[in-house]
N, C-alpha and C positions, 0 to 999 in steps of 0.2 A: 813528585811522581806518585802515582797510585798503583797499588798492587792488591789484588784480592784473590783469595783461594776459594774456588767454588767446589763444594762437595754436596752430593745428593744422597738422601737416605730413603729407601723404600720402607713404607710403614703400613700399619693397619690402624683403622680408625672407625669409631661408631658413627653411622650416619643414616639418613633415611633412604626411601626406596628408589628415588630417581637420581640420575647423575647430578651430584651436588656441586655447589660452589660454597666456599667457606669464608667465614669472617671471624675475627677475634672478638671475644666477649670482654676483653679487658685484662686485668692483671691476675685474676684467679688462675693459678697454675694448673688446676685440675678441671677446668671447665672450658669447653669450646662450643660455640654456637654453630649449628649446622642449618643452613638455609637451603631449601629446595626450590625448584623452579616455580612452584605454585605458592611460594612465600610462607609455607608452613615451616615452623622452626621447632627443632628439638634440641635437647641439651645433653651432651655426654658428660658424665661425672662419675666419681667413684661410687661403689655400692654403699648405700647408707639407708637409714630408717626412712628417709624421705622418699626413697624409690619404691616403697611398698605401699600400694594403693588397693583399696577394696579388700584388704586383708590377705592379699596374695602377692608374694614376692615374684618378681620377674626372673625366669630361669634362662640361663645361657644355653644356646644350642651347642651341640658337640662340634668340635673342630674337625673338619674332614681331613683325612690323612692319606687318601689314595693318591697314587702317582697317576697323572694324566696330562694330556695336552688339551688346551682349550682355546677357543677363538674369542677374542674380544668382541662382545656383541653390542657395544654401545655406539658403534659408528656404522653408517651406511656407506659401503664401498661401491664406487661406480664400476669396479672391476679392475683387474690387473692384466698386463700384457707381458709376455716373455720376450726378451731380446737375446738371441743366442745364435751361435754359429757352430760349426763342427769342432772348432778348437778356439783357443784364446785369440788367435790372429783373426779368425773369421768373425768372432763376436765383436772385436774392436771395429771391424769393417762394418758390421751391421749397425753399430752405434754411430759411426761416421755417416753412413747413408741416411740415418734418421735426422741428421742435423745439417749436413754440409752439401752444398750444390756444386756442380762443375764451375770452375773459375775461382775456387777457394784459394786464397793467396799463398798459403803455406801448409805444410804437413810436418808434424814432429814425429820422428822415429826413435823408438826406444827398444831395448831388449825386452822380449816377452818371457824370458827365463830368469833373469837376474834383476832384482828390484833396486839395488842401491843407487845406481846412476839415474834411474827413472823417477825417483820420488819427487824431484823438484820440477818435473816437466809439466804437471797439470796447469798451474797458473800461467806458465809461459805459453803453452799452447792456446789457452783461452785468450790471453792478451793478443797473441799474434793472429788469432782468428782462424785457427785450423784444428783438426783432430789430432789425437795421438794414435798412431798405428804402430804395430809391433813387428819385430823381425827375429828370426833365429840368428845366432851369432855369425855363422858362416854362409847363410843363404837367405835371400829375401823370399818369403813365401809368395806363391803365385797369387793368392787372394789379396795380399797386401799390395803387390805390384799392380794388380788390376784396379784396385781402388785409387791408387795414386794416378793411374792413367785416367780414370773417370774424373777425378777432381782437377787434374791438369794444373797443379800449382806452379808458380814461378820459382818458389824456394822450398827446400827441404832442410830441416834442422835435425841433425843427429845429436841426441843427448847421451853422452857416455863415451868412454874410451874404446880402444880397439879390442880390449878383452871382453867387452860387452857386445859391440857391433863391429865386425871385422872390416879391414880395409877393402876386402872383396865386395862386401855389401855396399860400402860407400861408393866404390867404383860403379857398381850396378845402378845405384841411385843417380849418379851424375848423368846417366843416359836419359833420365826422366825430368830433371830440373837442376837448378843451381843448388849445390849442397854446402852447408856449413856444419862443422862439428864443434860442439861445446863439450869440453872434457877437462879433467884435471888428473893429478897423480893418484887421487883417492876419491871415494864417493863424496867426501866432505868438500874437497876442492872443486869437484864438478858442480856441486850445489852452489857454491859461492860464485863460480864462473857464470852459471845461469842467472843468478841474481844480479851480478854486475852487468851482464850483457843486456838483459831485458827489463830490469827494474832499477835503473839509476834514478835516484831521487824519490824512491818509494815512500809513501806516507806511513805504511804499516808493513810488518813482517811477522812471520811465524817461525818458531824454532821447534824442531822435533828430532828425535833420535834417528840416526841412520843405521842402527843395529837391527831394527825391525821395521816393518812397513806400516803397521796399523795406524799409528798416530799421524803419520805424514799423509796417508791417503784419506784419513778422516777430515783433515783440515784442508785438503786440496780444493774442494769446491768453494769453500769460503774464501780461500786465498784467491781463487780465480775470479770470484765475484767482486772482491775488493781491489783486484789488481795489485796483489801483494805477493812477494816471494815466500817460498818455504825454504828456510835454511836448515839443511840436514847436518846434524853435528854428532860428534862422538859423546853421547851423554854420560858415559862413565867417567869422563875426565872431569877434573875440578875447575877447569877454565877453558875458554874458547881460544883458538889461535888468534894471534894479533891481527891477521888479515880479516878474519871474520868479525872481530870486535870493531875494526876500523869501518867496515861496511855497516855494521849495526849502529854505529854512532851517527850515520847519516839519516837514519830513520827518524822522521820528525814527530809522528803521532803515537803509534802504539807498537809494542812488541809482545806477542802472546806466546807462552811456552805451552806446548801440548804434551801431556803425559806427566806422570808422577816423578818423584825424585829418583826412583830406580831407572827411569828412562832418561831424564835430563837432570843432572845432579843439582843439589842445593848450591854447590860452589858456582856453577854456571849461572844459576838464578841470581846469586849475590853479585856476581860480576856484571850481569846485565843491568842490575839495579843501580850500578854506578854510572851508567851512561847519562850524559847531560840532557839529551834531546827528548826521547819519548816521554810523553806525559802520562802514559798508561802502560803498565807492565802487569800482565795477568798470567796465571797458570791454570790450565784446564786439566784436571786430573780425576781419575776414578780408580776403583779397585781392579778393574780390567778394561779392555778396550771398549766394551759396551757401556760401562759406566762413564768412561772418559768421553764417549760420544754424547752421553746425556749431559755431562757437565759442560761440554763445549757448546751444546745446542742452547743451553740457558733457558730451557722450557720448551713447550711444544712448538713445532715449526709453523711458521706462517706461510710456508710455500704451498703453492697450488699443486705441486707435483713432487713425486719422490722416486728415487732409484734405490733398489735393494740389491746389495752385493754380498758376496761371501766375505766373512771376517778372516778367512784363513789363507787367502792368496791375494796377490796384488793386481794381476792384469786387468780383470773386469772393472775393478774399482778405479784403476788408473784411467782407462778409456772413458768410463761413465762420468768420472769426476769433472772432466772438461765440459761435458754437455750440461751437467748439473750446475756448474758454476755459471755458464752462459745463460741458462734459463732461470737462475735463482732458485733452483730446486734443491731438495734435501737428499743426502746420501745416508742410507741406513745399513748397518751391518747385520748379518744374519748367520745363524748356524746352518749346517747343510739341510736339516730336516724341519726346522721350525724357527720362528723369530724369537730373539731374545726379548725379555720383558722390558728392557730399557728402550728397545726400538719401538715396540708397540705402545709404550707410554708416550713417546714423542709423537707417534702417528696419531694417537687417539685424541690429543688435544688440539690438533690443527685442522685447517680447512681442506687439505688435500683429499681428493677422491681418485686420483690417477697415480698408479704405481707401476714402474717398469722393473720386472725381475730380470736381472742381468746374469746370464749364464744358463747352461743346460740343466736337465733334471739331476744329473750326477753331482752338479755343483750346488744347486738349490732345488730341493725336491718339491713334489706336488703340494705339500702342506704349506710351504713358503709361498707358493703361488696363491694359496687361499688365505694368506696372512694369518696363519695359525701360530699362536704363541706357545712356547714350550716351557716345561717345568712343572713343579707341583702347584696345584691350585692354591692360591694365596690363603693364609690363615684368616679366620674371622677374628673379630675383636675379642679380647679376653672377657671372662664372665663378669668381672666387676666394672666394665665400661658399659653403661646402660643408656638407652634412649628413654626419655620421659616426656610423654605428651603434656602439653600445657593447657589443654581444654578441661572443662568441668566433667567429672566422671560420677554419675549417680551410683551410689553404693548398691552392690548386689545385682546390677544389670549389665555388667561388662565382662568380656572374656579376655583372659591373658593371652597375648599373641607374641610369638617370637618369629622373626624373619631374618634370615641370613642370606648373604650373597657374596660371591667373589666376582671380580671383574677386572678388566685391564686397568692399570693405574691411570688416574687422571689428576691433573694439577688443580690446586686451589690457591686462592690468594688470601692474604691476611697474615697475621702473626700469631705464633704460639709462644707464650713467655716461658714455658717450662715443658718438661716431658713427664710422662707417667709410665714407669716400667719400660722405657725405651719403645713404647708402642707407637708413639708419634713424636715427631720432632720438626723443628722449623729448618728451612733452608735459609740461613741467616742473612745472606747477602741480599736476597730478594723477597724475604718473608713469604716463602712459598713452601708448601709441603705436599706430600703425595698420598693419595688414598689408594690402598691396594685391596682391601676387603672390608666388609662391615657386617655387623649384627645389630638389629634394632629390636627393642622390647617395648611393647606398649599395650594399652587396654583398648579393646574395640567394643564400644557399646552397641553397635549395630548388630553384632553377632548374638547378643543375649536374647 
């Protein structure tokens, strides 16, 4: 069995003016070749006598320290659209209307207030061919009822017990279609019941904590695309229940754990590693939900479309996850007023030009609509990391030039065999590292 731990590190690196791609120069731990799109090459290396040409040392630019938000400027966005309703129920309906026509075979109903039972519903709804719509515990919202009438499904599946979706709501739903309820005595048993009911003989499965919603909603679209269940577990325990392990033992191909050891314990990981069948067992983990998103994505998305959802509540991500999974689209987490750097990093390297911002302006503000990245402008390379032009420089006829820039992180391929003052590092599993900002020093003879 194979298990790999994927960790990403945001770094600063010296490089040239245009969006770069990177390649290793070999085993010299303090050198990395930077190739630009016009095939010009520069070399980043420690400050040394060799970096002083025409009698003038290259000087480093000051590191900007001002707090600001900035938009990644290296990508041409075709524009974004907002999908919103007056509340979470209406937003779920708007998403449903964008994807599903009358005659849809099934609708999945979950609580719009409590996430635990709903976390496993995304891949189930995608497999069954219907949307996730939401309800209050004791009353079916009028907007949800109207959408069910429009879709005219033959079947409705309620995911969750009566403490999440009451018997009265179930009775109301029976007037619209045949109703089946999937539930258990806890959120974990409900998740297992969903997996057994809709994913018997699944090739792959995902494991995520049921104590929080972020990891489970992140993996939902991929699980939907793969036709794989999300097993919600009590990650604080040292072992999975026997019934969950028995189901996991039927998974033939892969089991992926989403979240760090504080979310899903090392004990559970060790237990899963004892399973005889899955040939691949991986953990996707980061320092927070945004970094976990990047680790799980394994590089820039190749999807042609993306959905941006709040990182701090579950309903919008739940409803959008079904559609993202059906379309093979990506799901990106966002802060309320701006995009996290991990999200813009994943966006910047992919081909997508269409993004749907899910939720109203109180959930995701105008700057999110503009795909604005938040945080402090990334630092430039340290003074001792210099760029050195490789062309001939006539003595006395050249000007010393420093050029600094900060931009949304982009991926590069190749390997770095060592690090220098933790300014750059490799992503070992895939020999990928990330550029966050750069400073280039060179001599320009045309200026003299």
